[in-house]
C-alpha positions as CSV (number, residue, x, y, z in Angstrom):
1,M,4.2,-70.9,-56.9
2,A,5.9,-69.1,-53.8
3,A,3.6,-66.6,-51.8
4,K,4.6,-63.0,-52.3
5,P,4.1,-59.8,-49.8
6,D,1.4,-58.5,-51.9
7,D,-0.2,-61.7,-52.6
8,W,-2.9,-61.0,-49.4
9,K,-4.0,-58.3,-47.5
10,R,-1.5,-57.5,-44.7
11,L,-0.7,-54.8,-42.3
12,P,2.8,-53.7,-41.2
13,F,4.5,-55.0,-38.0
14,G,4.1,-53.1,-34.8
15,E,5.9,-53.3,-31.8
16,T,7.4,-56.9,-31.3
17,A,9.5,-58.8,-28.9
18,P,11.3,-61.8,-29.2
19,I,10.2,-65.6,-28.4
20,P,12.3,-68.3,-27.7
21,Y,11.9,-70.5,-31.1
22,Q,14.7,-72.0,-32.0
23,A,15.1,-74.5,-35.1
24,S,17.4,-75.8,-37.9
25,F,16.0,-77.1,-41.4
26,N,17.6,-78.9,-44.1
27,D,17.8,-77.5,-47.6
28,A,14.7,-79.3,-48.5
29,E,12.7,-78.3,-45.7
30,Y,14.0,-74.6,-45.9
31,Q,12.7,-74.3,-49.8
32,K,9.1,-75.7,-48.5
33,I,9.1,-72.8,-45.8
34,T,10.4,-70.4,-48.8
35,Q,7.1,-71.3,-50.6
36,G,5.0,-69.8,-47.5
37,L,1.1,-70.0,-47.6
38,L,-1.8,-68.9,-49.4
39,P,-4.9,-68.9,-48.1
40,Q,-7.5,-71.0,-50.2
41,A,-10.9,-70.6,-48.2
42,M,-12.8,-68.5,-45.8
43,E,-11.6,-71.1,-43.2
44,D,-8.1,-70.6,-43.7
45,K,-6.6,-68.3,-40.7
46,W,-2.8,-68.0,-41.8
47,F,-1.1,-65.7,-44.8
48,A,2.9,-66.5,-44.9
49,Y,5.5,-65.3,-47.1
50,F,9.3,-65.6,-47.4
51,D,11.2,-62.3,-48.2
52,N,14.8,-61.3,-47.5
53,S,16.0,-64.2,-45.7
54,S,12.6,-63.9,-43.2
55,L,9.5,-65.8,-43.0
56,Y,6.2,-63.6,-41.9
57,F,3.1,-64.6,-40.7
58,H,-0.1,-62.4,-40.8
59,R,-3.8,-63.7,-39.8
60,S,-5.3,-63.9,-43.3
61,W,-8.7,-61.8,-42.6
62,T,-7.4,-58.9,-40.6
63,G,-4.1,-58.7,-42.3
64,Q,-2.8,-58.6,-38.5
65,A,1.2,-59.2,-38.5
66,V,2.2,-61.7,-35.8
67,Y,5.0,-63.6,-36.3
68,L,8.5,-62.5,-37.9
69,V,11.6,-65.6,-37.9
70,A,15.0,-64.7,-39.4
71,F,16.9,-67.4,-41.1
72,K,20.9,-67.9,-41.9
73,F,23.1,-70.5,-43.8
74,S,25.3,-72.0,-41.1
75,G,27.1,-75.7,-40.5
76,G,24.9,-77.1,-43.9
77,C,21.6,-75.9,-42.5
78,Y,19.3,-72.9,-42.2
79,I,19.0,-71.8,-38.6
80,V,16.5,-69.5,-37.3
81,T,18.5,-66.3,-36.0
82,E,15.6,-64.4,-34.7
83,A,11.9,-64.8,-33.8
84,V,9.7,-62.4,-33.1
85,C,6.2,-62.1,-31.9
86,A,3.4,-58.8,-32.1
87,V,3.5,-57.6,-28.8
88,E,-0.4,-57.2,-28.8
89,I,-0.2,-61.3,-29.0
90,L,2.3,-61.6,-26.2
91,E,0.1,-59.5,-23.8
92,R,-2.7,-62.3,-24.0
93,S,-0.3,-65.0,-23.9
94,D,3.4,-65.5,-23.4
95,A,6.5,-66.2,-25.3
96,A,7.2,-69.6,-24.6
97,Y,3.4,-70.4,-25.7
98,Q,4.0,-68.2,-29.0
99,S,7.2,-70.2,-29.8
100,E,5.3,-73.4,-29.5
101,L,2.3,-72.3,-31.7
102,L,5.1,-70.9,-34.5
103,D,6.3,-74.3,-34.7
104,F,3.2,-75.9,-35.1
105,L,2.3,-73.6,-37.7
106,I,6.0,-74.2,-39.5
107,Q,5.7,-78.0,-39.1
108,N,2.2,-78.3,-39.9
109,F,1.0,-76.1,-42.5
110,L,4.9,-75.2,-44.4
111,L,6.4,-78.4,-43.9
112,G,3.4,-80.9,-44.3
113,H,4.0,-82.8,-40.8
114,V,1.2,-83.8,-38.7
115,R,1.8,-82.6,-35.0
116,P,-0.4,-82.0,-32.2
117,F,-1.9,-78.3,-31.9
118,P,-0.5,-76.5,-28.6
119,L,-3.2,-75.5,-26.0
120,P,-2.1,-72.8,-23.8
121,A,-1.9,-73.5,-20.3
122,G,-5.2,-73.1,-18.3
123,L,-7.0,-72.8,-21.3
124,N,-10.7,-73.7,-20.1
125,E,-13.1,-74.0,-22.8
126,Q,-16.8,-74.6,-23.2
127,V,-16.7,-76.5,-26.6
128,P,-13.4,-78.2,-26.9
129,G,-11.8,-77.4,-30.2
130,I,-13.0,-73.9,-30.3
131,Y,-9.9,-72.1,-29.6
132,Q,-7.8,-74.6,-32.1
133,H,-10.1,-74.0,-34.9
134,A,-9.7,-70.3,-34.2
135,I,-6.2,-70.0,-34.3
136,S,-5.5,-72.7,-37.0
137,G,-8.5,-73.1,-39.2
138,T,-9.3,-76.0,-40.9
139,E,-5.8,-77.0,-42.5
140,Y,-4.9,-78.9,-39.7
141,R,-6.8,-82.3,-38.8
142,E,-8.6,-81.8,-35.4
143,T,-9.1,-84.2,-32.7
144,A,-12.9,-85.3,-32.9
145,V,-14.9,-84.3,-29.9
146,A,-18.4,-85.2,-28.7
147,R,-20.8,-82.7,-30.0
148,K,-24.1,-81.6,-28.3
149,P,-27.1,-81.1,-30.9
150,W,-27.0,-77.9,-32.2
151,W,-30.2,-77.0,-30.1
152,K,-28.7,-77.7,-27.0
153,F,-25.5,-75.8,-27.7
154,W,-26.0,-72.9,-25.6
155,Q,-27.2,-75.0,-22.8
């Protein structure tokens, strides 16, 4: 069953800015995209729904509106005509990275592919995998990382 706008907590979009996301999808892929994504567990980080030829992504815990992607049918496939990101997200990142992250979300969560998680340039994590988990949740297979015993975690 397709996710609908009122299936989850969501906030309206504030100011947005375009991101350079370009993609096209065949009919089968488009049908999967239109199903959206409903969080199933607390660890799931995204709510996505399709409405009026557009795909919307919101953070599941806060309802924050993050991405909006508009589609049109042309030349036998569905093409992205516009992709925007919340300005408050872009203030902490850049449009090119947000485009890569949006592609990761669509490819992995909506289409079922297994694509690598894009890390932003210059990311300095004390514990590898924390950023990926905060952004993508548990739905994506994380690369196993060596972990310290819990009692040495803060050392």
